C-alpha positions in Angstrom: -22.8 -3.8 -0.7 -26.6 -3.4 -0.1 -27.8 0.1 0.7 -31.3 0.9 2.0 -33.2 3.9 0.5 -32.6 5.6 -3.0 -28.9 5.4 -4.0 -28.0 7.1 -7.2 -25.3 6.3 -9.6 -22.2 8.4 -9.0 -19.3 7.8 -11.3 -15.8 8.5 -9.7 -12.3 8.4 -11.5 -10.8 5.0 -11.8 -8.7 4.9 -8.6 -6.1 2.3 -9.8 -4.5 1.9 -13.2 -1.7 -0.5 -14.2 0.0 0.8 -17.4 2.0 -1.9 -19.2 3.2 -2.3 -22.6 2.7 -5.5 -24.6 5.9 -7.1 -23.6 5.2 -6.4 -19.9 1.7 -7.7 -20.2 2.9 -10.9 -21.8 5.4 -11.3 -19.1 3.0 -10.8 -16.3 0.6 -13.3 -17.7 3.4 -15.8 -18.1 4.5 -15.2 -14.5 1.1 -15.7 -13.1 0.6 -18.8 -15.0 3.9 -20.2 -13.7 2.8 -19.3 -10.2 -0.5 -21.1 -10.4 0.9 -24.2 -12.2 2.6 -24.7 -8.9 -0.8 -25.0 -7.0 -1.7 -28.4 -5.9 -4.5 -29.8 -3.7 -3.0 -31.8 -0.9 -4.4 -34.0 1.8 -1.4 -34.3 3.9 -0.7 -31.1 6.1 2.2 -30.2 8.3 1.6 -29.2 11.8 3.5 -25.8 11.3 1.0 -23.1 12.5 0.0 -20.3 10.2 -0.5 -16.8 11.4 -4.0 -15.5 11.6 -3.0 -12.4 10.0 -2.1 -14.4 6.7 -5.4 -16.0 6.7 -7.3 -12.6 7.2 -5.2 -10.8 4.4 -6.2 -13.8 2.1 -9.9 -13.6 3.0 -9.7 -9.8 2.5 -8.5 -10.6 -1.0 -11.4 -12.8 -1.6 -13.6 -9.8 -0.4 -12.3 -7.7 -3.5 -14.1 -10.2 -5.9 -16.8 -8.7 -8.1 -20.3 -9.6 -7.3 -23.9 -9.2 -8.4 -25.1 -5.7 -7.8 -22.0 -5.4 -5.5 -23.9 -7.2 -2.7 -20.9 -9.3 -1.8 -23.1 -12.2 -0.7 -20.4 -14.2 1.0 -19.0 -15.0 4.5 -16.1 -16.9 5.5 -15.5 -18.6 8.9 -11.9 -19.2 9.7 -11.4 -22.1 12.3 -8.1 -23.0 14.2 -9.7 -24.3 17.4 -8.9 -28.1 17.6 -12.1 -29.2 19.2 -14.2 -27.5 16.6 -12.1 -28.9 13.8 -12.7 -32.4 15.2 -16.4 -31.7 15.5 -16.5 -30.7 11.8 -14.4 -33.8 10.8 -16.8 -36.1 12.7 -19.8 -34.5 11.0 -18.3 -34.5 7.7 -17.3 -38.0 7.8 -20.7 -39.1 8.9 -22.0 -37.7 5.6 -19.1 -39.2 3.6 -20.1 -42.5 5.0 -23.5 -42.3 3.3 -22.0 -40.9 0.2 -19.5 -43.7 -0.3 -22.0 -46.3 0.8 -23.9 -45.7 -2.4 -25.5 -42.4 -2.1 -23.2 -41.0 -4.7 -24.0 -43.5 -7.5 -21.6 -45.9 -9.2 -20.5 -43.3 -11.9 -19.6 -40.7 -9.3 -17.6 -43.3 -7.2 -15.9 -44.6 -10.3 -14.9 -41.1 -11.3 -13.6 -40.5 -7.9 -11.2 -43.6 -7.9 -8.2 -42.1 -9.6 -8.3 -39.2 -6.9 -8.0 -41.7 -4.1 -10.6 -40.2 -1.8 -12.5 -42.0 0.9 -14.5 -41.7 4.1 -11.7 -40.8 6.3 -10.8 -37.0 6.2 -7.9 -36.5 8.6 -6.8 -33.4 7.0 -10.0 -31.5 8.6 -8.1 -31.8 11.7 -4.4 -31.8 10.7 -4.6 -28.6 8.7 -3.9 -25.6 11.0 -6.9 -23.7 9.6 -10.3 -24.6 8.0 -12.1 -21.8 6.1 -15.8 -22.5 5.7 -17.3 -20.5 2.8 -20.8 -19.4 3.1 -23.1 -18.1 0.4 -25.7 -15.4 1.6 -28.9 -16.7 -0.3 -30.5 -13.4 0.9 -29.6 -10.4 3.0 -31.2 -9.1 6.2 -31.1 -5.6 7.2 -30.5 -4.6 10.7 -34.3 -4.1 11.1 -34.9 -7.5 10.1 -36.1 -6.8 6.5 -35.1 -9.4 3.9 -33.7 -8.2 0.6 -32.6 -10.2 -2.6 -28.9 -11.0 -3.5 -28.2 -11.5 -7.1 -26.0 -14.1 -9.0 -25.0 -15.6 -5.6 -23.3 -19.0 -6.8 -21.3 -17.1 -9.5 -20.3 -14.4 -7.1 -19.3 -16.7 -4.3 -17.4 -18.9 -6.8 -15.4 -15.9 -8.1 -14.5 -14.9 -4.5 -13.5 -18.5 -3.6 -11.1 -18.5 -6.5 -9.6 -15.3 -5.4 -9.2 -16.9 -2.1 -7.5 -20.0 -3.2 -5.1 -18.0 -5.5 -4.3 -15.7 -2.6 -3.6 -18.6 -0.3 -1.3 -20.2 -2.9 0.5 -16.9 -3.5 1.0 -16.7 0.4 2.9 -20.1 0.1 0.2 -22.1 1.5 -1.8 -25.3 0.3 -5.5 -25.7 0.3 -7.9 -28.6 -0.3 -11.3 -28.0 -1.3 -13.9 -30.3 0.5 -17.6 -30.3 -0.1 -19.5 -32.9 2.1 -23.0 -33.2 1.1 -25.4 -32.1 2.7 -23.4 -29.5 4.7 -26.3 -27.8 6.7 -24.5 -29.0 9.9 -21.9 -26.3 9.3 -24.6 -23.5 10.2 -25.0 -24.7 13.6 -21.3 -25.4 14.3 -20.2 -22.1 12.8 -23.1 -20.1 14.3 -24.3 -18.8 10.9 -27.8 -17.7 10.1 -30.5 -19.6 8.0 -30.0 -17.1 5.4 -26.4 -18.5 4.6 -25.7 -21.7 2.7 -22.4 -23.5 3.3 -20.9 -24.3 0.1 -17.3 -25.5 0.8 -14.7 -26.2 3.4 -11.1 -25.2 2.6 -8.4 -27.0 4.6 -5.4 -24.7 4.7 -1.8 -25.1 5.8 1.7 -26.0 4.7 1.9 -29.6 3.0 3.6 -32.2 5.1 7.1 -33.4 4.1 5.9 -36.5 2.5 2.7 -35.0 0.9 1.5 -36.6 -2.3 -1.0 -35.8 -5.1 -2.8 -38.1 -7.3 -1.1 -38.4 -10.7 -4.3 -37.8 -12.6 -4.5 -34.3 -10.9 -1.5 -33.3 -12.9 -3.4 -34.1 -16.2 -5.0 -30.8 -17.2 -6.9 -30.0 -20.5 -4.6 -28.4 -23.1 -5.3 -24.6 -24.0 -6.9 -25.6 -27.3 -9.7 -27.6 -25.4 -10.6 -24.7 -23.1 -10.1 -21.6 -25.3 -12.0 -20.7 -28.4 -11.0 -17.5 -30.1 -13.1 -15.6 -32.6 -10.8 -12.7 -33.8 
C-alpha cells in the first residue's frame, strides 16, 4: 500500500512455499479446473441468508491480489440492507432502460439476445448480498494530498477475479452487473469522488429452479485461448 516519505527496498525470505512434485501439481491444477467448471452466473437467487463472515473472508481473499506498486487500489461495499438494495435496483434499471432503448446500439443488443438479459433486474433485490466494486483512480492521504495509483483497471480486475473464485469456492453464486453509467453508486454507497464504481456482484445461493443461458456453457476450447512457444 501507499507509504509517505522515503521507503527503501527490504527483501524478506519468502514466507510461504508450496512444495509439490509434478504429479501433485498436475492433480492440483486439474482439481481447481474442475471446481471452476462448476461456476455459473445465475439470475435467480434463493432467499437463504449468507453470513456476513463468509462475505468478509471472500473480500479478504480479493485483497490478497497483486496490484500496481502494491497500492491495492480497490474498495468493496457489501450490502445486505433491503432498502438500499431496492434503491440500487431502481437506479440501475433506470440506466438499463436507456441502454435497451437504443443507447447500446444494435450490434451490442444483438450480442446480448442469447443471454436473455433485459431492463428488469430483480436479482439486485433477491440476492442476499450485493458487493459493489470500486476502483480507486487516485489515493488521498490523511492530510488530503493526492497520490497516483498505477495499473488500476488491471489491479481491480485481478482482485475481482479473486473475489468471484473465492465466492464460488465458498459455495455461492455470483452475477456480474455493470449498469452504465454507474456514478449513482458513489452517492448510494457514500464513496469519495476518487473512486469509480466498476461492477455490482449479486451474491447468494441459486434458487431451486435457477437456470442459465445455454450459450453460457459454450466456452472457447484450450487451443483457441492458449499459444505455447516452448
